[in-house]
N, C-alpha and C positions, 0 to 999 in steps of 0.2 A: 387328252385321254387318258387317264388311269386303263394300264395295261394287266396282262397275267401277273406278273411278280406283283404289280401293287396289290389289286386284289389280293393277292395271296397271302401278301405280308399284311393288310387288314384282317381278313380272319384270322393270321395266327394272333394279333394281339388282342382281335376281341370273345376269339372262342374261350379261352380261359375262364372269359368274366361272366359269358351266359351259359353256357352249358353247367346243367345241374338248378341254373336258377329259376326261379318261376316267376312268370310277367306276373304286375299288377294290375297295369294298366297301358292304352297304349294313347299316345296325344298326339294327335292330325291335325297343323296347319293348315295344312298345302294338300289339296289332291291330284291336282292337276301337275301329274309328272309326266312322263313319255306318255302312257295310259294311266288313266283314273286309279288311284288307293283304290280299293273296294272298299263300300261305305260303313259295312261291319267288321272291318280290320281289327278294333276294339272285340269285337264280341268273340270273337273269331278266337283269339289270341290271348287274352285277358282271364288267366289262372288255370293257364298252362305252362307244364314245366319244359324247357329248353332242354332238346335229349342233347344235341349237334349242331355244328359249323360245321360244312360243306363247302367244297367250293367245286362248280362246271363250267370249265371253260373263264368265261368276267363274273360272271353269277355267284355269289352267295345263298347259300342254301341257307334257312335257318330252320333247321326241322323242331319241331313240336313233338307234342307227345299226340295230337290229332291232328296231323297238316303241315304247312313247311310255308314261310316265308320264302316267295323270288327275290332277291334285290339284286340292282345293277347300278353304279356306281355314275353309268352316262359318262358327260363329256368330262364334269367339270364338282361331282360328287365326294364326300364319305362317311363316311361312320366312325364314330369315337364317342368313348365313353367320358359322359361327364356325371353329378348330383344330380341326384331327382332335385325339382326343383330350380336348375338353376334356368334365370330367364334367358327366352331366345331371342338369339339375333335374326333380324335379315335373312329370308332364305336356312334358313332352320327349320325342315318342316315336320318332321316327324320326331317325336320320344317314345321306345320302347320301354317304359320303367320296369325296374323289377326289385324284388322284395329285399335285395342287399341295401337298396339304397340309391344303384347306379340305374344309370338309363344309356341305353345306346340310341345316339343322336344320329340324325341324318340331314346331312347339308348338302344342298345343290341350289345356285344358283342361276344356271342356266334350266332347272327340271328338265332337263332328258335322262334322267332315270328309270328305274321302276321300283317299283312295290306292291307284287301280285301274290295273290295266296291259292297251293295249290295240295290237293293230296295227292297229287300224281307227279311230282316234281321233273323228273325224269324224263316224264310223254309229254311234258307239257310243250305246244306249241312252235317255244323258243327255244326249247330244249331240244327237243326230239332227232333233230336232224346234223344234227354237231355232228365235229369229226373227232378222232382222238384225243385223249390229253398228251401232250407234246412231250412229258417228261415221265410214260407208261413206255412198255412193252408195246402196246399194240401202234407206235407210231415209230417210223426207223426211215431208212436212206431208201428202201425196195418198193415201198408206199408211195414214197414220192415220188419215182422213177414210172413204176407203173400208171400212177392216175397221169403223170405228166405226158404219156404218150397219146398226138396226136393235138396238143393241147397247144394253141401257136402263141397265146396270152404270152408276158412275161414275165418271169420266172417272180420275182417279187412279190406283187399279187397274189397269183398262183398259190403261194406258200405261207397270204394271209388270207386264203380264203377257208374260212369255218367248216366248211364239209370236208377240208384237205387233212388239217389239225386243226384245234383252233387256241388261240394263245397265240397267236404269231403275230403282234401288229407290227406297227409300224418304226416303232426304233428296232425292237428286238429284228424285228423282218431285215434291216436295212447292215445288224451290227452283224448278225448271222451269214448273211450272204460274202460281207467285207473279211469275217474269218475264213469262209471255205473260197475266199479269190474271187467270186462269181460276177460277172460283170451284173447289175440289176436287169437290165433290158435286154437281154437275151429268153428265147422265145424258151420255153417252160421244156418243150417239147426235144430241142434242140441239145439238151444237157445229159451227160452220160449217167447211167448209176454212178462208178465208180466216188463222180465229184456230188451226187447225189445223198449217198452214202456219209460223205466228209461233208457236206449242207448237215444233215439231220444231227450229226456228233455237234458240229456247232449250235444247232439252236438250243439243245441240251444241254448243252455247257452254260452256255449263255444266260438262258431261263435260268438255271439253277444258279448260277452266282449272282445276276439280280436277287430272285429270290432270298438268299441267303445275307446279300446284304440291305434287303429293305426293299429292296426296286430303286425306281430313277424317280429324281421329286422332278416332277416338272408344273409350272404353275401353281396350283394351288392344295394338289396333294399331301395329304396327312393319313399318315398308317391312323391306324384301327386304336392305337397306341398312344395316336398325338407324336410319335416322333416320326421324321421324315428321313424316306430311304437315300443312301448314297451310294447307287452305282451308275450316277449321271456323273460325276467323274473318270470313272475307267471307259467312257463312250469313245471308239476312234472315230468314228465318222461320222454319225445323228450327230443335225445340229450342227453341223462345220463345218457347211458349205464355204466355199473357197480358202479356205483354211490349207495349212499343209499338215498331209499326211501323217502320221504318228509313225508311220515303219518306214517309209521311202522318200520323205518330202515334198513327194510332188503337189502341186494344186488339185484338192479334192472338186468335184464338182455336183453343181446343184445340181437337178431335174424333177419334173412333173411325170411320174408313175400313176395309172390310176387313179389323178386327181389329189395325186399324197408327195410332199415332197418326199424326196429318193436324193441321197449324198452317195459319191463310190469316190474311190481311186482308180484313173483310167490307167493306171500301171497294175496297181496290186489284182487288180479284178480284172476278168478276163471271158 
């Protein structure tokens, strides 16, 4: 699944080509995504100029003069720019055609993504309860410490809770816990303030580095500019179960936490 850095990479890739451009028409070949694409999306968006492309958590907000298109890439979706009129292949469900001659094409083999319309996107039911963005001052170790008091759940699913902080998905939670030296199985309430301060710093550092390098290419993710990310080359533990730790040489262990695969080093993480 594309995570926050991949979605931010997409935003940065498509924004310069969309902002300031007028939409000529919207071609919807398949409406049956996680939620049906609105029947009148073409009427609502065509003729409008795109003002700004923003991101909230893993949602892309394509702000027009009146209204906002909320897009989520789901499990396997991507957005990329193509020439208007380029024949669509299987799973290429939506084209947002621009007067510039380019089209923003949405591809989603599993159809688990979303394209919804809202006049108040930040108060939309999908976004209103989200926690703070991880790369802002609203998120820090003190927030993690305070919210973790009394929480017996494991620390990894705790930091992946979007009500705690958005965008810390499986890949980056695994890497941040390794960098902070915290065993992902530990109860959230049992971790000290000092260790949460360290963990928050590592979450910010790792996410920023992944964004800078274009995200992590896994399976079929493609950035909005058609280029893959390269952060996968720098992963220390994610996807490396039963391999040797790059730091101490100990065999990495793979377990299940919250129905997600989790890899950790039994020597470096405690």
